[in-house]
Every structure is written in C-alpha cells, then in structure tokens.
C-alpha positions as CSV (number, residue, x, y, z in Angstrom):
1,M,-34.0,178.0,167.8
2,R,-35.4,175.5,170.3
3,L,-35.2,177.0,173.8
4,V,-35.7,174.1,176.6
5,V,-36.6,175.4,180.0
6,T,-36.6,173.3,183.1
7,G,-39.8,173.2,185.3
8,R,-43.1,173.9,184.2
9,E,-44.8,175.6,187.0
10,G,-42.2,178.4,187.6
11,Q,-42.8,182.1,186.9
12,V,-40.1,182.3,184.5
13,A,-41.0,179.1,182.6
14,A,-44.6,180.3,182.2
15,S,-43.4,183.8,181.1
16,L,-41.2,182.2,178.6
17,L,-43.9,180.2,177.2
18,E,-46.1,183.2,176.9
19,R,-43.3,185.5,175.3
20,G,-42.0,182.9,172.8
21,R,-41.8,184.3,169.3
22,E,-42.3,182.8,166.0
23,D,-38.6,182.1,165.4
24,V,-38.4,180.6,168.9
25,E,-39.7,177.3,169.9
26,V,-39.9,177.2,173.8
27,I,-40.4,173.9,175.4
28,A,-40.9,173.5,179.0
29,I,-40.2,170.1,180.8
30,G,-40.6,169.1,184.5
31,R,-41.5,166.4,186.7
32,P,-41.8,163.3,186.3
33,Q,-39.9,163.5,182.8
34,L,-37.2,165.7,184.7
35,D,-36.8,165.7,188.1
36,L,-33.7,167.3,189.9
37,T,-33.9,165.3,192.8
38,R,-33.5,162.0,190.4
39,P,-30.3,163.1,188.4
40,E,-30.8,160.1,186.1
41,T,-33.6,161.5,184.5
42,V,-32.0,164.7,183.7
43,T,-30.0,163.9,180.6
44,A,-32.7,161.7,178.7
45,A,-35.3,164.5,179.1
46,L,-33.0,167.2,177.6
47,E,-31.7,164.9,175.2
48,A,-35.4,164.0,174.0
49,A,-36.2,167.8,173.7
50,Q,-33.3,168.5,171.4
51,P,-32.6,171.9,172.6
52,D,-30.5,174.6,171.1
53,I,-30.0,176.3,174.3
54,V,-31.0,175.2,178.0
55,V,-32.5,177.5,180.5
56,S,-32.2,176.1,183.9
57,A,-35.1,177.8,185.8
58,A,-36.4,174.9,187.9
59,A,-35.4,175.5,191.5
60,Y,-36.2,174.9,195.2
61,T,-37.7,178.4,196.1
62,A,-39.3,177.9,199.7
63,V,-36.8,180.3,201.4
64,D,-38.0,179.6,204.9
65,Q,-38.7,175.9,204.6
66,A,-35.2,175.4,203.1
67,E,-34.0,176.0,206.8
68,D,-35.5,172.6,207.8
69,E,-34.8,170.9,204.5
70,P,-31.1,171.9,203.7
71,E,-30.6,168.5,202.1
72,L,-33.4,168.7,199.5
73,A,-32.4,172.5,198.8
74,H,-28.9,171.6,197.9
75,A,-30.1,168.5,196.0
76,V,-32.3,170.5,193.8
77,N,-30.5,174.1,193.6
78,A,-26.9,172.4,193.5
79,A,-26.7,169.1,192.4
80,G,-29.7,169.1,190.2
81,A,-28.5,172.7,188.7
82,G,-25.1,171.2,188.0
83,E,-26.7,168.0,186.3
84,V,-28.7,170.3,183.9
85,A,-25.5,172.2,183.1
86,Q,-23.4,169.0,182.5
87,A,-26.5,167.3,180.3
88,A,-26.3,170.8,178.4
89,A,-22.5,170.3,177.8
90,R,-22.8,166.6,176.6
91,L,-25.4,168.0,173.9
92,G,-22.8,170.7,173.0
93,V,-25.3,173.8,173.8
94,P,-25.1,176.6,176.1
95,V,-27.0,177.0,179.5
96,I,-28.7,179.9,181.0
97,H,-29.1,179.6,184.5
98,L,-31.3,181.5,187.0
99,S,-29.9,182.4,190.4
100,T,-30.5,185.1,193.1
101,D,-29.7,188.2,195.1
102,Y,-29.8,185.9,198.2
103,V,-26.1,184.8,197.5
104,F,-25.3,188.1,199.0
105,D,-25.6,189.2,202.5
106,G,-27.1,192.4,202.0
107,T,-24.7,194.8,204.0
108,K,-23.5,196.5,201.1
109,D,-24.2,200.2,200.8
110,G,-25.3,200.3,197.0
111,P,-26.3,197.9,194.2
112,Y,-24.3,194.8,194.0
113,L,-22.0,194.1,191.1
114,E,-21.0,190.9,189.7
115,T,-17.6,190.9,191.0
116,D,-18.5,191.6,194.8
117,A,-18.1,188.8,197.2
118,T,-21.0,186.5,197.9
119,A,-21.9,185.6,201.7
120,P,-25.4,184.0,201.7
121,I,-27.1,184.3,205.2
122,G,-29.4,181.4,204.8
123,V,-29.6,177.9,203.3
124,Y,-31.7,179.0,200.2
125,G,-29.0,181.5,199.4
126,A,-26.2,179.0,200.0
127,S,-27.8,176.2,197.8
128,K,-28.0,178.9,195.0
129,L,-24.6,179.8,195.5
130,A,-23.5,176.3,195.2
131,G,-25.7,175.8,192.1
132,E,-23.9,178.6,190.5
133,Q,-20.5,177.0,191.0
134,A,-21.9,173.6,189.8
135,V,-23.2,175.1,186.7
136,A,-19.9,177.0,186.0
137,S,-17.9,174.0,186.5
138,A,-20.3,171.6,184.6
139,N,-20.4,173.6,181.4
140,P,-18.1,176.5,180.4
141,R,-20.8,178.0,178.1
142,H,-22.8,179.2,180.8
143,V,-24.8,182.5,181.4
144,I,-25.8,182.8,185.2
145,L,-28.3,185.2,185.7
146,R,-28.8,186.6,189.2
147,T,-32.3,188.3,189.7
148,A,-34.3,189.4,192.7
149,W,-37.9,190.2,194.0
150,V,-39.6,188.2,191.1
151,Y,-43.2,188.8,190.3
152,S,-45.7,187.9,187.8
153,P,-49.3,187.1,186.8
154,F,-48.2,183.4,187.4
155,G,-47.8,181.4,190.4
156,K,-47.4,182.6,193.9
157,N,-45.6,186.1,194.4
158,F,-45.5,189.4,196.3
159,A,-47.8,191.4,193.9
160,K,-50.4,188.5,194.0
161,T,-50.3,188.4,197.8
162,M,-50.7,191.9,198.2
163,L,-53.8,192.0,195.9
164,R,-55.4,189.0,197.7
165,L,-54.8,190.5,201.1
166,A,-56.4,194.0,199.9
167,S,-59.4,192.2,198.8
168,D,-60.4,191.5,202.6
169,R,-58.3,194.1,204.6
170,D,-58.1,197.9,205.0
171,E,-54.6,197.8,206.1
172,I,-51.6,195.7,205.4
173,P,-48.2,195.9,207.4
174,V,-45.4,195.7,205.0
175,V,-41.4,195.7,205.6
176,A,-39.8,199.2,205.0
177,D,-36.3,198.5,205.7
178,Q,-35.2,196.0,203.0
179,W,-34.5,197.5,199.6
180,G,-34.4,195.9,196.1
181,N,-35.5,196.0,192.5
182,P,-38.7,194.6,191.8
183,T,-38.4,192.3,188.7
184,S,-41.2,191.0,186.3
185,A,-40.9,187.4,185.3
186,L,-42.1,188.6,181.9
187,D,-39.2,191.0,181.6
188,I,-36.7,188.3,182.6
189,A,-38.3,186.1,179.8
190,D,-38.0,188.8,177.3
191,A,-34.2,189.3,178.5
192,I,-33.5,185.5,178.1
193,L,-34.9,185.4,174.6
194,H,-32.9,188.4,173.9
195,A,-29.8,186.8,175.2
196,A,-30.5,183.4,173.7
197,A,-30.7,184.8,170.2
198,R,-27.4,186.4,170.5
199,L,-25.8,183.0,171.9
200,H,-27.4,181.1,168.9
201,R,-26.4,183.5,166.1
202,N,-22.9,184.2,167.5
203,E,-20.8,181.1,167.5
204,D,-17.8,183.4,168.7
205,F,-19.6,184.7,171.7
206,A,-17.1,184.5,174.7
207,A,-18.6,186.8,177.3
208,W,-19.6,183.6,179.4
209,G,-20.1,184.0,183.2
210,I,-22.5,186.0,185.9
211,Y,-24.8,188.4,185.2
212,H,-27.3,190.4,187.2
213,L,-30.7,191.0,185.7
214,A,-33.3,192.8,187.6
215,G,-35.9,195.6,187.2
216,T,-34.8,199.2,186.6
217,G,-35.0,201.4,189.7
218,E,-35.3,200.5,193.3
219,T,-37.6,200.5,196.2
220,N,-38.4,199.0,199.5
221,W,-40.9,196.4,200.1
222,S,-43.7,198.9,201.3
223,G,-42.9,201.2,198.3
224,F,-43.7,198.1,196.0
225,A,-46.8,197.4,197.9
226,R,-48.2,200.9,197.5
227,H,-47.5,201.0,194.1
228,I,-49.2,197.7,193.5
229,L,-52.3,198.7,195.5
230,D,-52.5,202.3,194.0
231,T,-52.4,200.9,190.5
232,S,-55.0,198.2,191.3
233,G,-57.3,200.7,193.1
234,G,-57.1,203.1,190.1
235,L,-58.2,200.0,187.9
236,G,-61.3,199.5,190.3
237,G,-59.4,196.5,191.9
238,P,-58.7,195.7,195.4
239,S,-56.8,198.3,197.4
240,A,-55.7,199.0,201.0
241,R,-53.5,201.3,203.1
242,V,-49.7,200.2,203.6
243,R,-48.3,200.5,207.0
244,D,-44.6,200.5,207.4
245,I,-43.0,198.2,209.6
246,A,-39.3,196.9,210.3
247,A,-38.3,193.5,209.6
248,T,-37.8,192.7,213.2
249,D,-41.6,193.2,213.3
250,Y,-42.3,190.3,210.9
251,P,-39.8,187.8,211.8
252,T,-39.1,185.0,209.5
253,K,-37.3,181.5,209.9
254,A,-34.9,182.8,207.2
255,R,-33.3,185.9,207.5
256,R,-33.6,188.2,204.3
257,P,-30.9,190.5,203.0
258,A,-31.6,194.1,203.9
259,N,-30.1,195.2,200.6
260,S,-31.2,193.0,197.7
261,R,-30.2,195.8,195.0
262,L,-28.5,194.5,191.8
263,S,-26.6,196.7,189.0
264,S,-27.6,195.1,185.6
265,A,-25.1,197.3,183.9
266,K,-23.1,194.6,182.7
267,F,-26.0,192.7,181.1
268,A,-27.1,195.9,179.3
269,S,-23.6,196.5,178.0
270,V,-23.0,192.9,176.9
271,F,-26.4,192.2,175.6
272,G,-27.7,195.7,174.7
273,W,-30.9,195.0,176.8
274,R,-32.2,196.8,179.8
275,A,-35.6,196.2,181.8
276,P,-38.2,198.7,181.7
277,D,-38.8,200.9,185.0
278,W,-40.3,198.8,187.6
279,R,-43.3,200.8,188.1
280,L,-44.2,200.2,184.4
281,S,-43.7,196.5,184.5
282,T,-45.8,196.3,187.8
283,E,-48.7,198.2,186.3
284,A,-48.7,195.7,183.3
285,V,-48.9,192.8,185.7
286,V,-51.4,194.4,188.0
287,R,-53.7,195.1,185.2
288,R,-54.0,191.4,184.6
289,T,-54.3,190.3,187.8
290,S,-56.3,192.9,189.8
291,V,-59.7,193.0,187.9
C-alpha cells in the first residue's frame, strides 16, 4: 500500500514517515511540488505519487496569526484541502483528512461527539471547518479525523516548548482552565496506518465521515506541563515548577476553546484502535527530547 501524505514538515507527516511499516510505503510531498496556495500543483503532484490512499495533513496552523491572515488560512485549510480531496477522487482513492477541536466553541460540559454542533470562535477553526465541508463535498470516500493538543518529537509544539523554557527557568506559568486530551502525533500516525490498512483491504467499507481521534484521558494545560517536566526531571533532563494561571492572565489574539475534550469512541468502535493513555505517550516523547 502506498500512502501519500501532504506536507513534509508537519508533525503527523514526520510521524508517518517514521512509523511506516514494511507493507506500507509512506511518501510525503510538499512545496514546491504541492502547494495548497497554488491549486494547479495539487493534482499533478498526487498523480505523480500514485497513491492508494491520500492523507491530507498539510495545513495553516498559526492560530493567532490566522486572525490577521484570514484569506491565507482559508486558501490553505479550506480551498487547498478541498483540492486535495478532489484530486484523490479523480484518482479513485480515499482521502484521510486531519482536522481540529477548534471547530467547536468549547462550551460543552463533557467530551465532544462527532454529532455535536460546530461553532468555531476564531479564523483558524472556521477555516478548518470549511475544509471539512470542502473535503466531504469533493470526495465521498473520506475519513475526517479531528484531533487536539498535538505534540511529538518533531517541529514546534507544547511539549518541546515546556522543555525549552525549563532549561533556563525555575518556574513556568501555565493555563489551568482549559481542558483537553494531549495527543501524540506518533499515535495519530499509528491510527492512520491502522485505518488505512482497513480501507485498503475492504472495498466495501461504508462508514465514511467524521471521527474524533485523541489521546486517552484528559487534563488541563498545567497538568500536561507538570507531567512533561516531572518526566524530564526524572530522566535527568530540564525541569521546573508549574504555576497555575487563568487563560485571562495569558491573553492571545485568538480565543482558545475552554473545553477541547474529544470522545474517540466512534473511531475505536469502527476501526478497533484506541490511543494509549496520554501520560504513557507523553513519557515516550519526553524520553526522546529531554536528554
């Protein structure tokens, strides 16, 4: 099976390249060959890669900057994602598209289900929701995976930021009134490979649509930070005290959902795969990055 993933630099693309198995060839394509701001590049790039399944992972992810660049965010996350899905449809292959918890406003009391009403509170979330709609419209054979709080040994993310700050600080203030499911991109890659194998061997698969895919268990940002730094300290790496603060004490240009918790029960039921406890996955990443 040949899995073609859009974007070379993202956490999920890097994780897929690392996790690829002997029976799965993972090919990452990105700029300049495939540029989501230049729709004319998409079909040619995917045709040349000859995928069995396309993983649409490339995205505009600068949440705060998106407030100042709404047209660019929508060009990449909505129009670009739709073009990828349409190109996959032309090639007769399914698309697995990555989306986000930011399609919700975060006001629900409890984990979000796939059937809950969407209500993005910022440009980034709105652009990703428009991307979901474009993907679903362009290719009926789609699996849209909403995930949250993604971290990994690759790129820029919360876990690596905490370790960097702890290298020269004794105390780090971290928001304590936003809750979610920390999700390792390595686990996302494993889930995608598992789902892709099912789609590839089962031509009668019919459960297309939206799924939530996040780490098992929940915490707040400060709890996540404490586990990262306690694990690092235990390994002889950087560590620091974490001081709880409110989101209002750390103002950002774009509002964040207070509740980013996602129920992954549907994905587990359909595909028979569930992410490990977020603490175990965090420890695995910290072991690779803290020392």
